[in-house]
N, C-alpha and C positions, 0 to 999 in steps of 0.2 A: 563273105560271110565270118565273124571272128565269132571266137569262143571265149566269155572271161575266165572262165573256170577248166581244168582238166580232171580226168578221172585217174586216179593212183590205184595202184595196185590194190590198196586195201578196200574199195570202191568196188573194184573186178570180182573180190575174193567174196564178199557180202552178197553181189551180186547172184554169183556163180552159185552159191548157199540159196537162196534161195529160189532160184529156178530147180535146182533140182529136188528142194523138197516139195516144190508146187508139181513136179514131173508127178514125183512121188504120191500127192496128192487125188492129182487124174487118172493114175494107173488104179489106183483103191476104187475111185468112184466106178471106173469102166469094168472093176473086175463084179463088186455088187451090183450093177447091171447088169451085167453079162448071167451074173446068178439066177439073177428073175427074169431072164430074158428079154430084155429091154434094149433100149437102141439108146445110147446118150447124147443123142445130137444136140441137143438143149446146149451142154456144158460144152461145147467147143462154141456156142456164141461168146458167151462168159468169159472163155478164155481170150479169146482174140478181142472181149473189150477192156477185157482186163491188162492184156499187152498193152494195146494202143494208149490205153491212158498212164501205162507204166514207164512209158520208152516215152511218154508227152512231159512228163514231170522229171526226167533224167537230163532232157533238152531242156526246160526251166533252170535246171539247177545247172546244166555247165554255163545258161545266160547267152543263149545267141546274141550279137550284135550284128545289124547292118545297117546300112542306110549312109555310109561314110560321109562325113561335109567335112569344110575348114571353118574353123572356127576362131577370132579372133581375143588371144585373152589380155585384160587391162588388168594392170594393178595399179593399186595408188597407194604414193607413200613421200615420205618427206626425207630430206638428210636436217639432222636438228641439231643444235650446238647449244650446249647449256653453257653459258659464263658464269664465275662464283666469285664475287668482289672476297679478295680473303685480305686485304688489308685492315689494320690494325683497330679500326673505327668498329668495326663487324663483330667485335666483341662486346660493345654495347649491350646495355642490360633492359632496355628500354620494351624490348621482346621478348617474354622469357623463352630459354633459360639465356638466348643472348641470340643476337641480330645472326650469327651464323647459323648455329643450330636449330632456330628456328627453319633458318633458308635450306639444311637440308633436308628436316624431316619432308619440307613439301617439294622439294627436286627427287627426293626418293618418291612419292604419290605422284610427280610429274610424267618421270618416266615411265611406269608402269601402266599408263594410259596410252603409249607411244610404241606398244612393242612389235608394231609391225614396220616400225619406221627404223631407220637408222639414225642412231643418237651418239655423240660425243661429248665432250668433257672438257672447258678449256678454264684454269684459274689467271688471275688479273689483281696484281695493284699498282703500281708503279711499269712494271713489266708483265708480260703475258706467256702461256707457255698451253701450249696442249697436256691434260693429265690421258684422255682415253683418245683415240682417236672414232670414229664412227664407226657401229658396230651395233650389232642385233642380239649382242650377249647382252641379256636383264642384270646376272649376276656381277660380270665384272664389274659394270657401270653403278654396282649399288655397292660395290667392296670401297670404291673408289669414291662416295660419295660418304660413306661412314670416316673414311679416313682423314678427310678433310680439316685444315685446321690453318692459323692465321700466321702459326710456325712454318706453314711450308716455305712462305717467301720471306724475305727481308720485310723489318717492320719501315713503313714508308707510306705515302700518301697516295691516292688512288689515280688514275689516268685512264680515258676510256679509249684515248687513241691507240696504243698497243695490240690492242683487245682486239677493236673491230679493225686493225688492220691485220689481223690474223685469223681470225675468220674472214676477211675474203679471201686471203692469199689461200685458204684450205678450200671453202667453199667454191671460188672460181675455179679452183684447179679441178676440181670435180666436172664442172659444167664442158670442159672441154672434151671429154667422151662421148661421142656422137650418141649413143643409145640413151644419156643422162641429161642431155640439152635441155629437156622440158622437168625437169626434178623440180620439187619446190624445195628451198632453202631456206632455213630460220635459222638466226639465230635470238639465245632467250637469255637475257643478262640483268644479273641479277645483283645490284646494291644498293647501297644508302644514299645513293647521290652525290656524294662529296667526290666532284670529280678536280685534281688538279692537275691537270693536265694542260694541254693546247686545243685551241678551238678544233674540233671534231668534226664541224661542217664539212670538208671536205670528204674525208672519211664515209658519213652517213651521204656524201651525194652518189660518190662511185658506189655502195653498196644497193642505192635504189637503182642504178643504173644495170646492177645486173641480177636485179630483180632479189635480193636477197631481202626478207625482211626482218627486222632488228624488233622483237618485243621484249619488253623492260618492266620488270619487279622489283618496285622500292619495297625496302625490307628497314623498318624503323618507325618513330614516331615525330610528331613536326616537335614538342615537347622536347625530344631527347632523353639522354644519358649519360652518364660519366663512361671511361671506358675502362674497363677492371685492368689490370697487369701485375706484373707479380708482387710490385713493391706498394702496391695499392692502386693508384689511378692515373690517366695519364695526366701529365702536366704540361702546358707551355710554357714557352722559355721564359714568363716572367712568374712562372711557378704557381699560376692560377688550374684548377682542374680541368680538363678540355672537356666542352656538352659537347656533345656530339647526335646531329639533329638528323632527320631523313631531308632532302632536299627534293622534290621530286620535279621539278622545273628541267634541270639538264637529261632526265630519264624520260619524261614526257615528250622533251623537243627532238631529242633522238628518234625514240619511235615513231613520231609523225612524220618526220621526213624521208623514215624509209617503211613509209607507209604500215607500220605497225600499229602496236597500240600500249598505254602503259597501265600498268597494274601494282596495288599497294597490297602490301601483309603485315599485319603487327598482331598485337594480343587481343584486338577488336573486331578488324575485318580481314579477313585474307578472300584475294581476290583471283585463289588461283585454280579455282574452277571455272572462273568468267574467261582465265589464260587460255586454261585446254581447251573451251570452246571457239573461241578464236583461231587458235591453231587448227585444230578440226573441220575448221570450214573454210582452208583454204585448198580448194578443189580444182581440179583440173590441169594441174601447173605438175604434175608425175603422171606419167604416161606410158609407162614402159608397156609394150605389148608385144604380141607373139603368134604364129599363127602355127595353129596342132589340129592334127587330124581328130576326129572325133567320131565316135558312133555311138548308137544309142542301145541299150540293154533291152531287147527285147522279152525277155520273161514270161511278160504277164499273161502275153498272149498263150504261148499251151499251157502255161497254168491254169490260165479259168478253162479251156477248151478240154484238158485232164481233172478237173472239177468237173465240167457238167457228166464226164463222162463217168464219174465215181457219184453222181446224183443217179444215174441211169442206172448201174449195177445194182444199188439199192434198192433201186423203185421195182426194177424186171425180177421178176422168180422166174425159173424154170425148173419142173420138174423133171427128176432122173427119173423115177419110179409109179408107172399109174398101177393100183388095185383093179 
């Protein structure tokens, strides 16, 4: 048998004080009974009854545990990287206050819904970098997200190939560990869909083979808007202002090829809740399990018996002095 609690010196002092006071009470009852030439035999029945339920209450407090057994504990979680496009087109204002600022707001909401999962952060434009490795530290992730800016990377176009290769390397690396072979691995890619890189079909196929799902979130509108910069608005080689529009097709194709799904976000529609639900539905792919010794706390049985004896103590009266 195991005990969930132990008695400290303070409990022993209180117990000893109570016993001494109760002995004093019994001696006084005995003197009164002898004075009237009575034998207080009924008192000893009460003493025995109270002693028994007092011991039972102490046993219940100590929490007796027995019936040891082996139990398998399973935890379900995911390794999730969020990749955010930091190309200049993410500064477009067709989504207020800008595509990037709106994406940052929704990213904070997103990580808050996966606090039991490990989350990492990637940034990309023409190249891709890990801003934060996989971590459970929500505060650190929030700080990284709040400091995101298109100025972190050189002004250039968007290329999905580097970020997909980086996600493949990082998530594939984790799968080499035996205890994590069944981890659910997810990449959430946030962009406006403007991809000026090479064909990503081969990388998408490798991600699919590694069971790494890519969920894409398109930010912007089909109408698009101008891209602000320090001197006005971004212009093309001919001096015309560039209108950046959401291009959902590349994002939807990439998600479909890896078993993920495509979602959109703008001022009128935000499908982030659907994205969260879709990721939450990934089940059975992380099964970290271990076997532990489990004992059941049986405090309720001595406590119930003690309460029954207390009730008997209240109902049964003993006459010490008979006239």
